[in-house]
Each structure stands twice: as structure tokens, then as C-alpha cells.
KEKE-3310 file (N, C-alpha, C; in steps of 0.2 Angstrom, whole numbers, plus 5000, padded with zeros to 4 digits):
npx = (5620:5620:5625:5617:5621:5619:5605:5602:5609:5610:5621:5633:5647:5660:5667:5672:5676:5673:5678:5668:5665:5666:5656:5649:5646:5656:5655:5657:5656:5652:5653:5647:5640:5642:5635:5622:5610:5602:5586:5568:5566:5578:5593:5608:5622:5638:5658:5671:5682:5694:5709:5720:5733:5731:5728:5715:5698:5687:5669:5655:5641:5629:5621:5607:5607:5600:5592:5589:5594:5607:5622:5627:5643:5646:5661:5669:5674:5689:5697:5706:5701:5695:5700:5692:5689:5697:5702:5695:5690:5676:5670:5658:5653:5651:5646:5637:5627:5622:5615:5606:5598:5593:5586:5577:5570:5563:5554:5545:5540:5533:5523:5514:5511:5503:5490:5488:5486:5502:5509:5522:5540:5555:5572:5584:5598:5600:5587:5571:5556:5538:5525:5506:5491:5478:5469:5459:5462:5469:5483:5490:5504:5511:5504:5508:5522:5524:5519:5529:5539:5536:5534:5546:5556:5550:5558:5556:5558:5565:5561:5564:5556:5548:5537:5527:5524:5512:5505:5507:5498:5486:5486:5482:5483:5494:5503:5507:5511:5509:5515:5527:5531:5531:5547:5549:5550:5559:5550:5547:5543:5552:5545:5546:5546:5540:5540:5528:5515:5515:5521:5520:5524:5529:5546:5560:5574:5585:5588:5588:5592:5582:5570:5574:5585:5584:5584:5581:5568:5562:5552:5550:5547:5529:5519:5506:5504:5497:5480:5477:5488:5498:5514:5525:5539:5553:5566:5582:5590:5603)
npy = (5644:5638:5644:5640:5636:5630:5629:5642:5640:5624:5618:5624:5617:5617:5627:5640:5640:5641:5634:5633:5625:5608:5597:5586:5575:5572:5579:5590:5608:5620:5638:5640:5631:5619:5607:5598:5593:5579:5577:5580:5568:5566:5560:5564:5575:5568:5568:5580:5587:5599:5604:5619:5614:5605:5591:5581:5578:5566:5567:5557:5560:5573:5580:5589:5599:5597:5609:5613:5621:5621:5615:5598:5592:5576:5567:5551:5537:5537:5550:5565:5578:5595:5611:5624:5641:5636:5639:5631:5622:5616:5602:5594:5576:5577:5570:5561:5569:5575:5566:5564:5576:5574:5566:5570:5579:5572:5566:5575:5578:5564:5565:5574:5566:5559:5561:5562:5561:5563:5551:5548:5546:5544:5547:5542:5534:5524:5526:5530:5534:5537:5537:5535:5539:5531:5524:5511:5515:5512:5511:5513:5507:5509:5522:5529:5529:5535:5548:5554:5553:5561:5573:5576:5577:5589:5599:5609:5623:5624:5633:5645:5651:5660:5661:5667:5658:5664:5664:5652:5645:5651:5643:5629:5618:5619:5608:5593:5582:5572:5566:5572:5588:5606:5614:5625:5639:5648:5661:5661:5652:5641:5638:5628:5629:5620:5623:5634:5631:5620:5612:5616:5617:5617:5615:5608:5605:5600:5603:5601:5614:5612:5602:5595:5589:5577:5564:5550:5540:5526:5513:5506:5494:5493:5493:5489:5495:5493:5498:5507:5515:5516:5512:5518:5515:5525:5526:5531:5529:5529)
npz = (5568:5550:5535:5521:5508:5496:5496:5488:5478:5469:5462:5466:5470:5478:5492:5500:5519:5537:5550:5565:5577:5584:5587:5602:5596:5588:5575:5563:5562:5552:5545:5533:5518:5507:5507:5507:5520:5527:5524:5522:5514:5506:5506:5515:5510:5505:5504:5505:5517:5513:5522:5524:5524:5513:5519:5520:5526:5526:5523:5528:5528:5530:5540:5551:5565:5581:5582:5569:5560:5559:5551:5551:5548:5545:5550:5542:5551:5562:5560:5560:5569:5564:5571:5580:5570:5560:5544:5528:5513:5507:5499:5488:5484:5469:5458:5463:5471:5459:5454:5464:5463:5451:5451:5464:5459:5447:5455:5460:5447:5447:5456:5449:5440:5446:5453:5468:5486:5494:5504:5507:5507:5496:5493:5481:5473:5461:5461:5467:5477:5480:5490:5490:5494:5486:5487:5480:5466:5451:5442:5426:5419:5408:5403:5415:5415:5400:5403:5413:5408:5397:5403:5409:5397:5392:5394:5406:5414:5430:5446:5460:5473:5487:5500:5516:5530:5534:5522:5515:5525:5521:5508:5507:5500:5493:5498:5495:5502:5516:5526:5527:5533:5527:5527:5541:5553:5550:5547:5534:5518:5505:5489:5475:5458:5445:5427:5419:5425:5429:5440:5458:5475:5492:5495:5502:5496:5483:5466:5447:5436:5424:5417:5407:5410:5419:5411:5403:5411:5421:5425:5442:5456:5459:5470:5485:5499:5514:5515:5509:5504:5489:5484:5473:5461:5454:5442:5439:5422:5415)
capx = (5617:5625:5623:5616:5624:5614:5598:5601:5612:5612:5626:5639:5653:5665:5665:5678:5672:5677:5675:5664:5666:5665:5650:5651:5649:5664:5652:5661:5651:5655:5649:5643:5641:5639:5634:5614:5609:5597:5579:5563:5567:5583:5600:5613:5627:5644:5661:5678:5684:5701:5712:5724:5739:5731:5725:5708:5692:5680:5663:5652:5636:5628:5613:5605:5606:5593:5592:5588:5598:5615:5622:5633:5646:5649:5667:5669:5676:5696:5700:5709:5696:5698:5701:5687:5694:5702:5700:5695:5687:5670:5668:5654:5652:5646:5640:5632:5622:5618:5609:5599:5594:5588:5580:5571:5565:5559:5547:5540:5535:5528:5516:5510:5507:5499:5488:5485:5491:5508:5512:5530:5544:5562:5575:5589:5602:5597:5579:5568:5550:5534:5520:5501:5484:5476:5464:5457:5463:5473:5488:5490:5510:5513:5503:5512:5527:5524:5517:5532:5546:5534:5537:5553:5558:5549:5563:5552:5562:5564:5564:5562:5552:5547:5532:5526:5519:5504:5502:5506:5492:5481:5484:5484:5484:5501:5505:5506:5515:5505:5520:5535:5528:5535:5551:5547:5554:5560:5546:5544:5544:5553:5541:5550:5541:5540:5536:5523:5510:5517:5519:5521:5524:5535:5551:5570:5578:5588:5584:5590:5588:5578:5567:5576:5593:5583:5586:5575:5567:5560:5546:5550:5540:5524:5516:5501:5507:5491:5473:5476:5493:5503:5521:5527:5546:5555:5574:5585:5591:5610)
capy = (5642:5637:5649:5634:5640:5626:5632:5647:5638:5618:5617:5625:5610:5619:5634:5641:5640:5642:5630:5638:5621:5603:5594:5581:5567:5574:5582:5598:5613:5625:5644:5641:5626:5617:5601:5596:5591:5574:5579:5578:5561:5567:5560:5571:5575:5565:5574:5581:5594:5602:5610:5622:5612:5600:5586:5580:5575:5561:5567:5553:5561:5579:5581:5595:5598:5601:5617:5611:5627:5621:5608:5594:5588:5569:5562:5546:5537:5537:5556:5571:5583:5601:5615:5630:5645:5635:5641:5625:5622:5611:5598:5587:5571:5581:5566:5558:5574:5577:5561:5566:5582:5574:5560:5573:5583:5568:5562:5580:5574:5559:5568:5577:5562:5553:5567:5559:5566:5558:5549:5547:5545:5543:5550:5538:5534:5526:5524:5534:5530:5540:5533:5538:5537:5531:5518:5505:5515:5505:5513:5512:5507:5512:5528:5533:5530:5540:5554:5556:5555:5566:5580:5577:5579:5594:5605:5613:5629:5622:5639:5643:5657:5661:5664:5669:5655:5665:5662:5644:5644:5652:5639:5623:5615:5618:5603:5588:5579:5572:5564:5577:5596:5610:5617:5634:5642:5656:5664:5660:5643:5639:5633:5625:5628:5619:5627:5639:5630:5609:5609:5620:5614:5618:5609:5612:5601:5603:5600:5602:5620:5611:5595:5589:5586:5571:5559:5545:5536:5518:5511:5501:5490:5497:5489:5490:5497:5495:5496:5515:5517:5512:5513:5519:5517:5526:5523:5535:5524:5531)
capz = (5561:5545:5529:5516:5500:5491:5494:5483:5470:5469:5456:5470:5470:5483:5495:5506:5525:5543:5556:5571:5582:5583:5592:5605:5593:5582:5569:5562:5562:5548:5546:5528:5515:5500:5509:5509:5525:5526:5526:5516:5510:5502:5510:5516:5504:5507:5499:5511:5518:5512:5525:5520:5522:5509:5521:5517:5531:5522:5525:5525:5525:5533:5544:5552:5573:5585:5581:5562:5556:5562:5547:5554:5544:5549:5545:5544:5558:5563:5556:5563:5567:5563:5577:5578:5567:5555:5537:5523:5508:5508:5491:5490:5478:5465:5454:5469:5470:5454:5452:5470:5461:5445:5454:5466:5453:5445:5459:5460:5441:5446:5459:5445:5434:5449:5459:5474:5491:5496:5510:5510:5499:5497:5486:5480:5468:5455:5462:5471:5477:5483:5493:5487:5497:5481:5488:5475:5459:5446:5439:5420:5419:5402:5402:5419:5411:5395:5405:5416:5403:5393:5408:5411:5391:5389:5395:5408:5420:5439:5448:5468:5476:5493:5502:5521:5533:5533:5513:5513:5529:5517:5503:5511:5494:5489:5501:5493:5507:5522:5531:5528:5533:5522:5532:5543:5556:5548:5543:5526:5515:5499:5485:5468:5453:5436:5420:5421:5430:5429:5448:5463:5480:5496:5494:5504:5492:5478:5460:5442:5433:5418:5417:5403:5412:5421:5406:5402:5419:5420:5432:5447:5458:5461:5478:5489:5506:5518:5512:5505:5501:5483:5482:5466:5461:5447:5442:5431:5417:5414)
cpx = (5620:5621:5622:5617:5619:5608:5596:5605:5614:5619:5632:5641:5657:5663:5670:5672:5675:5676:5674:5663:5666:5660:5653:5653:5654:5662:5655:5656:5655:5650:5643:5645:5637:5635:5627:5613:5604:5592:5575:5564:5575:5590:5605:5620:5634:5651:5668:5679:5692:5705:5718:5729:5738:5729:5716:5704:5687:5675:5658:5645:5634:5620:5612:5604:5602:5592:5588:5588:5605:5616:5629:5635:5649:5654:5666:5675:5686:5701:5701:5704:5698:5698:5696:5694:5699:5696:5700:5691:5683:5670:5665:5656:5648:5641:5636:5626:5618:5613:5604:5594:5590:5583:5573:5566:5561:5554:5543:5535:5529:5522:5513:5506:5503:5496:5484:5490:5497:5509:5517:5533:5551:5566:5583:5594:5602:5589:5576:5560:5545:5527:5514:5495:5479:5470:5463:5460:5468:5478:5489:5499:5512:5512:5506:5518:5528:5522:5524:5539:5544:5535:5544:5556:5556:5552:5558:5558:5561:5566:5560:5559:5550:5540:5530:5524:5513:5502:5502:5500:5486:5480:5486:5486:5490:5504:5502:5507:5511:5510:5525:5532:5533:5541:5550:5552:5557:5556:5543:5546:5546:5547:5548:5544:5544:5536:5531:5518:5510:5517:5522:5521:5530:5541:5558:5574:5581:5587:5588:5586:5582:5576:5571:5584:5592:5585:5579:5575:5562:5556:5550:5546:5535:5520:5511:5505:5500:5485:5474:5482:5498:5509:5523:5536:5548:5562:5576:5589:5600:5613)
cpy = (5643:5640:5641:5636:5634:5628:5637:5643:5630:5616:5620:5617:5611:5626:5634:5641:5642:5638:5635:5632:5615:5600:5589:5575:5568:5577:5589:5601:5620:5632:5644:5633:5624:5610:5602:5594:5585:5577:5580:5572:5562:5566:5566:5570:5571:5569:5572:5587:5595:5607:5614:5620:5605:5594:5588:5576:5571:5563:5562:5556:5570:5577:5587:5594:5600:5605:5617:5617:5626:5613:5605:5591:5581:5566:5556:5544:5534:5543:5560:5575:5591:5606:5622:5635:5643:5637:5633:5627:5614:5608:5592:5582:5575:5577:5562:5564:5576:5573:5561:5571:5579:5571:5565:5577:5579:5565:5568:5580:5569:5562:5571:5572:5557:5559:5565:5563:5560:5558:5546:5547:5545:5543:5545:5538:5526:5525:5528:5533:5537:5534:5537:5534:5537:5526:5511:5508:5510:5511:5509:5511:5510:5520:5534:5536:5536:5548:5556:5558:5562:5574:5581:5579:5585:5601:5610:5618:5626:5629:5639:5650:5655:5663:5664:5662:5657:5664:5655:5642:5645:5649:5633:5618:5612:5611:5597:5582:5578:5569:5569:5585:5599:5612:5623:5633:5648:5662:5666:5655:5644:5635:5633:5623:5625:5623:5632:5636:5621:5609:5615:5618:5618:5613:5614:5608:5604:5600:5603:5609:5617:5603:5591:5584:5578:5565:5555:5542:5531:5518:5507:5497:5493:5491:5491:5489:5498:5495:5503:5515:5512:5516:5512:5521:5520:5526:5529:5529:5523:5528)
cpz = (5555:5540:5523:5509:5494:5491:5489:5476:5472:5467:5458:5470:5476:5483:5499:5513:5531:5548:5562:5578:5580:5588:5596:5602:5589:5576:5569:5560:5557:5547:5538:5525:5509:5500:5509:5513:5524:5528:5520:5510:5508:5507:5510:5510:5508:5502:5505:5510:5518:5517:5522:5520:5517:5512:5520:5524:5526:5528:5522:5526:5530:5536:5548:5562:5577:5583:5573:5559:5555:5555:5550:5549:5546:5546:5547:5549:5558:5562:5561:5562:5567:5569:5574:5574:5562:5550:5534:5518:5508:5499:5493:5483:5474:5460:5457:5468:5466:5451:5458:5466:5455:5447:5459:5462:5449:5450:5461:5453:5441:5451:5456:5440:5439:5454:5463:5480:5492:5503:5513:5504:5502:5491:5485:5474:5467:5455:5468:5470:5480:5484:5491:5491:5490:5480:5484:5468:5458:5445:5432:5419:5413:5400:5409:5415:5405:5398:5410:5414:5397:5397:5407:5402:5388:5391:5400:5415:5427:5441:5456:5468:5483:5495:5510:5523:5533:5527:5512:5519:5524:5510:5503:5504:5492:5492:5501:5496:5512:5527:5532:5528:5530:5528:5535:5549:5556:5546:5536:5523:5509:5495:5478:5463:5447:5432:5424:5427:5429:5436:5451:5470:5485:5497:5498:5499:5488:5473:5454:5440:5426:5419:5413:5406:5418:5418:5407:5410:5418:5426:5435:5448:5459:5466:5482:5496:5511:5513:5507:5501:5494:5484:5475:5466:5455:5447:5436:5429:5415:5420)
residu = (MET:THR:THR:PRO:LEU:PHE:ARG:ASP:ASP:ALA:TYR:LEU:ARG:THR:CYS:GLU:ALA:GLU:VAL:VAL:GLY:VAL:ASN:GLU:ARG:GLY:GLY:VAL:LEU:LEU:ASP:ARG:THR:VAL:PHE:TYR:ALA:THR:GLY:GLY:GLY:GLN:PRO:GLY:ASP:SER:GLY:TYR:LEU:GLU:LEU:GLU:ASP:GLY:ASN:ARG:ILE:THR:ILE:ALA:THR:ALA:VAL:TYR:ASP:GLU:ASP:LYS:ARG:THR:VAL:VAL:HIS:VAL:PRO:SER:GLU:GLY:GLN:ALA:LEU:PRO:ALA:PRO:GLY:MET:LYS:LEU:THR:ALA:HIS:ILE:ASP:TRP:ALA:ARG:ARG:TYR:ARG:MET:MET:ARG:MET:HIS:THR:ALA:LEU:HIS:LEU:LEU:SER:VAL:ALA:LEU:PRO:PHE:PRO:VAL:THR:GLY:GLY:GLN:ILE:GLY:ASP:PRO:GLU:GLY:ARG:LEU:ASP:PHE:ASP:MET:GLY:GLU:GLU:THR:ILE:ASP:LYS:GLU:LYS:LEU:LEU:GLU:LYS:ILE:ASN:GLY:LEU:ALA:GLY:GLY:ASP:HIS:GLU:VAL:THR:THR:GLU:TRP:ILE:THR:ASP:GLU:GLU:LEU:ASP:ALA:ASN:PRO:GLY:LEU:VAL:LYS:THR:MET:ALA:VAL:LYS:PRO:PRO:ARG:GLY:SER:GLY:ARG:VAL:ARG:LEU:VAL:ARG:ILE:GLY:GLY:ASP:VAL:ASP:LEU:GLN:PRO:CYS:GLY:GLY:THR:HIS:VAL:SER:ARG:THR:SER:GLU:ILE:GLY:ALA:LEU:ALA:LEU:GLY:LYS:ILE:GLU:LYS:LYS:GLY:LYS:GLN:ASN:ARG:ARG:VAL:ARG:ILE:ARG:LEU:THR:ASP)
# end
């Protein structure tokens, strides 16, 4: 199991770590990491591992191992791999991560502005999207854009808290996503809260600490996906 430092502090850019192994596919396993592993529609971090002699191993992405608790750092091809027991410093591509944090938080606001069940989503840079089960409901683009930018500009605090699996089962309305289930397995589930009552839902991803960090948003393409689903894209404008 890897200690996921990003879960408690999404603003950490580096950390010291020890190599605990290299898996059969050449993925590097560390005892602790700042690298977010792909999950919940958010891509894994890229960056590099800096060895004690100054050499670097470029990391293309990070994913979870089959146990869903060990982060696998996937190197770019053709690099020498570290040996178990080696000490190193992990560095994420902070500019990319921060944009993912802004977009992920913005998508939470989109789910507030369009209060329909979410059937899918993807966090990207500079664009992200959510799919909504909204039947024949129409979307007023101007009002939607005004709503999400108003929420983003409201400078709402973004915090995390934890509840037990049993508490989540007793409050199924907290789960907005139909396709992506909240991360379970440890006996407790992480909630992300925006403002006092703007939004509260299970999420294991990384977010900014205040909605004002998101910046101005623009609407992308809106299209139908089947009878019920509507795909809505938003973009960072800087």
C-alpha cells in the first residue's frame, strides 16, 4: 500500500520516498507519493523521480495496482529503473496538476448548476465534461455559464471530510455519479464540500482550496448522447 500524500494535501509538489519494488510491467512502487493515480475521471500525474545521484526517471502517468491501494509510477520507455530500497524525491508536473485541480473543482460546480444524475465524466486540460441523465430537458447556455462562473467567483472554501461506509449507505443522495462509484475498501469514504452548502459529494480526486482559483470558465460543445444523456463540456479560459 502506498501512502497517498495528495489526498490530504493536493498542493504538495514533491516528497521524499523509498522504492519498495518494481512490478512485472516496469512500474515503480514507492512507500509514499504525491502522484495522483488515474481514477474517478481524473488522469494520473506525470513528472519525474529524482535519484540521490541526480539522475532522473521521467514518469508518464500513475495508476493503481490491482489492489487499488498501491500507486504504480509508470516510466516513459527506455529508462533505467531504480532498485528496491533506493531513496529518491518524487516531483509532479505541477502546472498540469494545478489545471486538473481547477477543472475537477469546476466540474463539481457544473453538477450543482445542472442538478441531474451524472452518468459519466472526464477531467482534462483545458476541457472537461460531464454527462447528465436529463431526458428532454433543455439547457439555457447563457444562464448555465452565468451560474457556474458565479459559483466559481464566489470564493467558496473547498474542504474534505470523512464518513463511514455505513453513513454513506444511509445517505445515498450524496452520490451524484451513476457510473463512477465512491472509492471504498478502507471502511470510510472521503467527501468534498464546497462552501457551507454549495455541494457535498464523495470524491477521491484533487481540488483547489477555494473556488476563486478556478478562474473564468467557458462552455464547450453540448450534445446528446442517446435518448437520455446530455454531454456538457466546460473549459478553462487562460
